N, C-alpha and C positions, 0 to 999 in steps of 0.2 A: 372526485378530483382531489388531489393533494393540496394541502395548504402551502402558501408561500414559504412558511418556516420549514416545513418538511422538505420541500424542493431545495431550499438553500442548504439544509443539512446534508442531503444526498449529494449536492454539488460540491460542498466542502469536503465530504468524505472522498469523493472521486478525485478531487484535486490533491488531497493528501496522499492517496494511493499513487497517483501519477508522479508527484514530487519524490516520494520514497523510491519508486522504481527508477527514476532518473538518477537519484543518488546512488542506488545499487549499481546501476550500469556504469556510472562514472568511476566508482571505486573499483569495480571489476576491471575496467579498462586501464586504470592507473596501476593496478596490481600486476597486470600482464606486462606493462611497460617496465615496472621495477624488476620483475622476474627476468625479463629479457636483458636488461642492463646488468643484472647480477651474473647471468650466464656469460655475457660478453666480457665482463671484467674478471671473472673467476680464473680464466686461463693465465692471465698475467699478474694477478693480484694475490700472491701467495704468502707473503710475509705475515708478521703478527698484525700489521694494519689490515691486511686482507681478511684475516680471521675476525678481527673486530667488525669489519665491514659486513661480513657474512652474518655475524651475530646481530648486528643492527638490522639488517634486512629481514632476518628470520623473526626478530621481535616485532618488527613493523608488520610483517605478514600475519603473524598471530593476532595482532590487534585488528588488522583489517578483517580477518576471519570473524572475530567477535562482532565487529561493527556490521558486517554483512549478515551474520546470523540475526542480530537485533533488527536490522532493516527488514529481513524476511519475516520475522515474527510480527513486526508492526504492520506490514502489508497484509499478512494473514488476518490479524485482528481487525484492521479496517475493512477488509473484505467481508468478514463476519458481521461487522456493524452495518455495512451496506446491505447485506442480505436481510438483516433484521429491519432496517429502514424500509426496504421494499415490502417486507411482510406487513409491517405496520401500515404502509400506504395502501396495500391491498385490502387490509382489514377495514381501514377508514372508507375506502371506496365501496366495500360491501355494505357497510352501515349506511352510507349515504343512499345507495341504491335501494336498500330495504326501506328506508324512510320515504324515499320517493314513491316506491311501489305502494306502501301503506297509504300515503297521502292521495295517490291516484285512485286507490280503492275507495277511500272515503269520499273523494270528489265524485266518482262515478255513482256511488250509492246515493249521494245527495242529489246529483243531477238527474238520476232516475231512469 
């Protein structure tokens, strides 16, 4: 059985993954809204101010791409951590079961 500390670490890792996935989803949604607004304004917004607006949106989208890439990397790393935590938990369970089996063998030998 996993210790309370191990369970809390797994829970915290899962919460971290969920929070990052929610952030990713939110940024993706906002990015779609910005793209839609840009396309709607592009037809009538053609002067130098329209060009600056396009530059601004393009720069924002590039930064959003960097953030989304970083979020994806962090989720991947937390998923790797979660897998390692589950492996560690399985190893601990195996050790406990081995200890239990050994103690039962000794008890049975003594009991006769």
